[in-house]
Each structure stands twice: as C-alpha cells, then as structure tokens.
VONUSE-438909 format. One record per residue (C-alpha): residue number from 1; x, y, z. Coordinates in Angstrom, 2 decimals, padded with zeros to 5 digits. Layout:
 num      c1      c2      c3
 NUM       X       Y       Z
...
END
This chain:
 num      c1      c2      c3
   1  027.79 -019.21 -012.73
   2  024.28 -020.54 -012.03
   3  021.65 -017.89 -011.32
   4  018.04 -018.26 -010.20
   5  015.72 -015.43 -011.22
   6  012.22 -014.73 -009.94
   7  010.65 -011.93 -011.95
   8  007.33 -010.39 -012.96
   9  005.36 -011.41 -016.05
  10  005.08 -008.02 -017.78
  11  007.56 -006.41 -020.19
  12  009.69 -005.00 -017.37
  13  009.88 -008.37 -015.63
  14  010.72 -010.13 -018.90
  15  013.27 -007.39 -019.61
  16  015.03 -008.41 -016.40
  17  015.24 -011.96 -017.76
  18  016.75 -010.68 -021.01
  19  019.41 -008.72 -019.09
  20  020.23 -011.65 -016.81
  21  020.40 -014.19 -019.63
  22  022.57 -011.85 -021.67
  23  025.08 -011.47 -018.85
  24  025.12 -014.86 -017.09
  25  025.95 -018.26 -018.58
  26  023.13 -020.09 -016.82
  27  019.86 -018.50 -015.71
  28  016.84 -020.44 -014.46
  29  013.92 -017.99 -014.60
  30  010.55 -018.31 -012.89
  31  007.89 -015.77 -013.89
  32  005.43 -014.77 -011.17
  33  002.38 -012.57 -010.73
  34  001.61 -010.73 -007.49
  35 -000.66 -013.49 -006.21
  36  001.98 -016.23 -006.44
  37  005.39 -014.70 -005.79
  38  005.29 -015.29 -002.02
  39  004.30 -018.94 -002.21
  40  006.74 -019.67 -005.05
  41  009.74 -018.10 -003.30
  42  008.80 -019.60  000.07
  43  008.51 -023.09 -001.43
  44  011.83 -022.65 -003.25
  45  013.56 -021.70 -000.01
  46  011.90 -024.46  002.00
  47  012.92 -027.11 -000.53
  48  016.57 -026.12 -000.35
  49  016.70 -024.63 -003.83
  50  019.26 -022.06 -002.76
  51  021.97 -024.73 -002.67
  52  021.76 -025.21 -006.45
  53  022.60 -021.61 -007.41
  54  025.39 -019.10 -006.93
  55  023.02 -016.12 -006.84
  56  019.27 -015.64 -006.50
  57  017.59 -012.50 -007.85
  58  014.03 -011.29 -007.31
  59  013.29 -008.49 -009.78
  60  010.43 -006.12 -010.60
  61  008.27 -007.72 -007.91
  62  008.45 -007.95 -004.12
  63  007.73 -010.43 -001.35
  64  005.62 -009.97  001.77
  65  006.86 -009.54  005.34
  66  006.71 -013.24  006.17
  67  008.91 -014.28  003.23
  68  011.22 -011.30  003.74
  69  011.77 -012.33  007.35
  70  012.47 -015.90  006.28
  71  015.12 -014.67  003.83
  72  016.60 -012.30  006.40
  73  016.90 -014.97  009.05
  74  018.43 -017.66  006.88
  75  019.54 -016.54  003.43
  76  020.40 -012.84  003.45
  77  023.74 -013.47  001.75
  78  022.20 -015.51 -001.07
  79  019.30 -013.33 -002.25
  80  019.14 -009.94 -003.96
  81  015.81 -008.23 -004.48
  82  015.69 -005.36 -006.99
  83  012.41 -003.52 -007.44
  84  011.19 -000.05 -008.34
  85  007.64  000.02 -006.97
  86  007.12  002.61 -004.25
  87  004.81  000.23 -002.40
  88  007.81 -002.06 -001.80
  89  010.18  000.57 -000.37
  90  009.64 -000.79  003.15
  91  011.88 -003.71  002.08
  92  014.90 -001.37  002.09
  93  015.29 -002.09  005.80
  94  016.86 -005.36  004.67
  95  020.42 -005.29  003.36
  96  019.62 -007.71  000.51
  97  016.78 -005.56 -000.87
  98  017.20 -002.51 -003.10
  99  013.97 -000.69 -003.94
 100  014.01  002.72 -005.59
 101  011.20  004.25 -007.62
 102  013.27  007.22 -008.84
 103  016.91  008.19 -009.19
 104  018.76  011.31 -010.34
 105  017.66  010.80 -013.95
 106  013.98  010.09 -013.31
 107  011.71  007.10 -012.76
 108  013.30  003.69 -012.66
 109  012.26  000.22 -013.79
 110  013.24 -003.29 -012.82
 111  015.11 -003.82 -016.09
 112  017.08 -000.57 -015.89
 113  017.93 -001.17 -012.23
 114  019.16 -004.71 -012.88
 115  021.20 -003.51 -015.85
 116  022.88 -000.84 -013.73
 117  023.39 -003.29 -010.86
 118  025.16 -005.70 -013.21
 119  026.91 -003.00 -015.25
 120  030.30 -004.37 -014.23
 121  029.49 -007.38 -016.43
 122  028.22 -005.49 -019.50
 123  031.54 -004.47 -021.05
 124  029.95 -001.37 -022.62
 125  027.05 -003.31 -024.12
 126  025.29 -000.30 -025.64
 127  022.66 -002.48 -027.31
 128  021.63 -003.90 -023.95
 129  021.66 -000.42 -022.43
 130  019.35  000.79 -025.23
 131  017.05 -002.18 -024.58
 132  016.92 -001.46 -020.83
 133  016.17  002.22 -021.45
 134  013.38  001.40 -023.92
 135  011.78 -000.93 -021.40
 136  012.12  001.73 -018.70
 137  010.45  004.35 -020.90
 138  007.53  002.03 -021.50
 139  007.09  000.88 -017.92
 140  007.23  004.40 -016.48
 141  004.98  005.72 -019.28
 142  007.65  008.30 -020.12
 143  007.29  007.32 -023.78
 144  004.01  009.25 -023.58
 145  004.48  011.85 -020.84
 146  008.08  012.87 -021.52
 147  009.17  011.89 -025.01
 148  005.98  011.46 -027.13
 149  007.62  008.46 -028.80
 150  005.61  005.26 -029.19
 151  008.62  003.00 -029.90
 152  008.69  001.65 -026.29
 153  004.95  000.96 -026.44
 154  005.41 -000.94 -029.68
 155  008.14 -003.03 -028.06
 156  005.60 -004.01 -025.41
 157  003.08 -004.81 -028.15
 158  005.64 -007.03 -029.87
 159  006.28 -008.87 -026.60
 160  002.61 -009.82 -026.31
 161  002.33 -010.66 -030.01
 162  005.23 -013.11 -030.24
 163  005.10 -014.41 -026.68
 164  007.53 -014.53 -023.79
 165  009.86 -017.30 -024.98
 166  010.38 -015.95 -028.50
 167  010.81 -012.43 -027.18
 168  013.49 -013.48 -024.69
 169  015.32 -015.64 -027.23
 170  015.41 -012.84 -029.78
 171  016.56 -010.00 -027.53
 172  018.96 -012.13 -025.52
 173  020.92 -012.72 -028.74
 174  020.60 -009.16 -030.06
 175  019.10 -006.76 -027.50
 176  019.02 -003.75 -029.84
 177  015.31 -002.79 -029.78
 178  014.60 -002.50 -033.50
 179  011.69 -003.83 -035.58
 180  012.00 -005.92 -038.72
 181  009.65 -005.59 -041.69
 182  007.71 -008.60 -040.39
 183  007.48 -006.97 -036.95
 184  006.10 -003.79 -038.51
 185  003.38 -005.72 -040.30
 186  002.40 -007.53 -037.09
 187  002.33 -004.26 -035.16
 188  000.17 -002.47 -037.72
 189 -002.41 -005.26 -037.67
 190 -002.32 -005.24 -033.87
 191 -002.78 -001.47 -033.62
 192 -005.94 -001.69 -035.71
 193 -007.22 -004.52 -033.48
 194 -006.54 -002.48 -030.33
 195 -008.54  000.45 -031.69
 196 -011.49 -001.85 -032.40
 197 -011.19 -003.42 -028.94
 198 -011.27 -000.05 -027.18
 199 -014.34  000.93 -029.20
 200 -016.09 -002.26 -028.13
 201 -015.46 -001.62 -024.41
 202 -016.54  002.01 -024.09
 203 -020.19  001.12 -023.50
 204 -019.43 -001.76 -021.12
 205 -018.21  000.34 -018.19
 206 -020.03 -000.04 -014.88
 207 -019.49  002.70 -012.32
 208 -018.58  001.41 -008.86
 209 -016.76  002.71 -005.81
 210 -013.23  001.54 -005.00
 211 -011.40  002.89 -001.94
 212 -014.03  005.60 -001.72
 213 -013.41  006.78 -005.29
 214 -015.65  006.62 -008.38
 215 -014.30  003.88 -010.60
 216 -015.13  002.54 -014.02
 217 -015.16 -001.27 -013.96
 218 -014.93 -003.29 -017.15
 219 -014.07 -006.89 -018.01
 220 -010.99 -006.95 -020.24
 221 -008.69 -009.86 -020.97
 222 -006.34 -008.03 -023.32
 223 -004.88 -004.65 -024.25
 224 -005.33 -003.42 -020.68
 225 -002.70 -000.69 -020.78
 226 -004.12  000.91 -023.92
 227 -007.72  000.41 -022.82
 228 -007.11  001.75 -019.32
 229 -005.29  004.82 -020.60
 230 -008.01  005.57 -023.16
 231 -010.90  005.15 -020.72
 232 -009.20  007.08 -017.92
 233 -008.54  009.97 -020.31
 234 -012.03  009.95 -021.81
 235 -013.87  009.72 -018.49
 236 -012.70  012.59 -016.22
 237 -015.72  011.88 -014.00
 238 -013.99  008.65 -012.90
 239 -010.93  008.62 -010.64
 240 -009.76  005.23 -011.84
 241 -010.45  002.40 -014.23
 242 -010.48 -001.21 -013.00
 243 -010.12 -003.85 -015.70
 244 -010.94 -007.39 -014.63
 245 -009.31 -010.37 -016.30
 246 -011.23 -013.23 -014.62
 247 -008.39 -015.69 -015.20
 248 -005.62 -013.57 -013.73
 249 -005.91 -010.15 -012.12
 250 -007.46 -006.73 -011.84
 251 -005.50 -003.92 -013.50
 252 -005.94 -000.31 -012.41
 253 -005.26  002.85 -014.42
 254 -005.83  006.55 -013.69
 255 -005.21  009.90 -015.33
 256 -005.50  011.78 -012.04
 257 -002.40  013.12 -010.31
 258 -003.98  012.95 -006.86
 259 -004.84  009.23 -007.05
 260 -002.25  006.66 -005.93
 261 -003.17  003.32 -007.47
 262 -000.14  001.62 -005.95
 263 -001.53  002.11 -002.46
 264 -005.04  001.09 -003.54
 265 -003.76 -002.10 -005.18
 266 -001.61 -002.87 -002.14
 267 -004.74 -002.90  000.04
 268 -006.06 -005.70 -002.18
 269 -002.89 -007.78 -002.11
 270 -001.25 -006.27 -005.18
 271  000.99 -003.33 -005.95
 272  002.38 -001.09 -008.64
 273  002.73  002.56 -009.50
 274  000.69  005.66 -008.74
 275 -001.03  005.59 -012.13
 276 -000.81  001.91 -013.05
 277 -001.16 -001.03 -010.68
 278 -002.67 -004.47 -010.29
 279 -004.07 -006.94 -007.79
 280 -004.99 -010.65 -007.77
 281 -008.45 -011.34 -009.11
 282 -009.04 -013.87 -006.32
 283 -008.77 -011.20 -003.67
 284 -012.25 -011.70 -002.19
 285 -012.18 -008.30 -000.55
 286 -011.98 -006.55 -003.91
 287 -014.44 -008.77 -005.78
 288 -016.97 -008.59 -002.95
 289 -016.70 -004.82 -002.97
 290 -017.27 -004.58 -006.72
 291 -020.17 -007.01 -006.95
 292 -021.95 -006.87 -003.60
END
C-alpha cells in the first residue's frame, strides 16, 4: 500500500512519519512548515500526484481555505487530514478532516491522533503506543505541567541532535523511546549548551508590542522551546516571547493563561497552541510591526 504523507517539521510531525512508516509498507513523506504547506499540497494535487498513492495523509499541520476547497471539490475520498491545533478546527466542516485539540484523556497531538486512527493496523504495538504518548507529552507540554518528567523533552532534544533522517530510521525499527549510553552522553552535553545559550540571550531582549500585548523579541536560531519557556517565566512583565529565526520562522511562547498564541500566530499566517505557536518569518505584516 503506497501512502503519501505531508507532515510538520517538529517532533510531533516527525512522530507522525515514524507511526506511518512503522505501519505501512511504503510511505513517501514530505515535511512542511506553515509557510509552505499550502503551496506544496496544491502543487501535488495539480500535478496529479494523487494517482500514484492509495492514501494521502496531512498530519500535525493544516491547509488554508483555498486548498481545502480544492480537496473538497475533487479529492475528498483520497485525502485525510489529522491535526490537533485549535486554530484548524474550522476544517472539521469537511468530512476528510479530523481536528481535535483535546479528547477524554486530555490534550492531543498529531502523532497520538494518527496512532489511534491507525490502531487497527498496530496489532497491540505497545512500543509504538509508548512512543506516541511520549511525543504527545512533549508537544502538549504535559511533561512539565502534569507529570514533571523530562523524558519527553529529552526525546525532542535527541531528535534535533541526531537529525530527522536518523531519528526516523531508529524509531521506525524500534519505537520504544529509550536512550542508549551514547544518547545520554549527547544529551548531557546538549543540556549544558542550552543553559549557556539561555544565559547569552537574557540581555538581548527588545520589548515590542504584538497584537496589543507587551512582547519580548529576541533573535534565536536554536533551542527555542527551552529559551521561550525560560524567558516567559522569568519576565512576568511580558505577555509573550517572540523568537525570530531569520532563515525560517518566528516562534511564540507565553506563560500567561489569558494569552492565546495560536490566534495571534494565525493572524500572521501561522498557527499553533495557546502557549506555543509559530508564524512564517516572511510575513511582512509581522516583521513590519516589530521593526517599524
């Protein structure tokens, strides 16, 4: 069975690839950020790519209204979109889209949703279930807010340390989320580097206004989750932290319960969660606002 997968570039998106490649014989995966998913899917559809695959999945990321309408009009029986971002729940009006930010057990993730969706194929694969749950705990930040267990965070660190291809190859073969002695050494060195990086950025914050809220803006090309969480916690005078990676995107983090970063990011062409979101760096509206 040939499967085409469009998925996000973070751990949750890559987790979807691990699940799919574990369960299907042939998976052709394309990894997309928010600023390219619409053009990539639209081009794929226009070029007749659907004819080459039995199923097409879009996971942990959503398409805009134009692409959704194109799918609805021509390919609704060929495409399945599975996402967990509240900003994409409007897509549920389409029968081929399933978007749910929470279920009866708590917050969801793309990886956990895809695993459950394909559970008929898992044959009680408890290792894959453990992998999906670990990814979910990281992506929803429950490793910190609910369990106080940094194992999911360290899985994310390992993903960035060894790279996407090696990470997928390793966990596709054995999805049990454990760390070898070599992994532990890599992670310890990385944790020390993250601490130094956060220290170096504390004095580089510029206070700006985003969506009418006081925001700390800093250039950061790496360790954005850890940096954003640390700065948002340390600076209660700021409602959000915006971290600019000039080559890719702007990442938002907040420690405030009354701030919805998903909606803010959506207004700049991105999306995400209430406390963690992102937007394309080439969104002129955002850049002009920050540096006018």
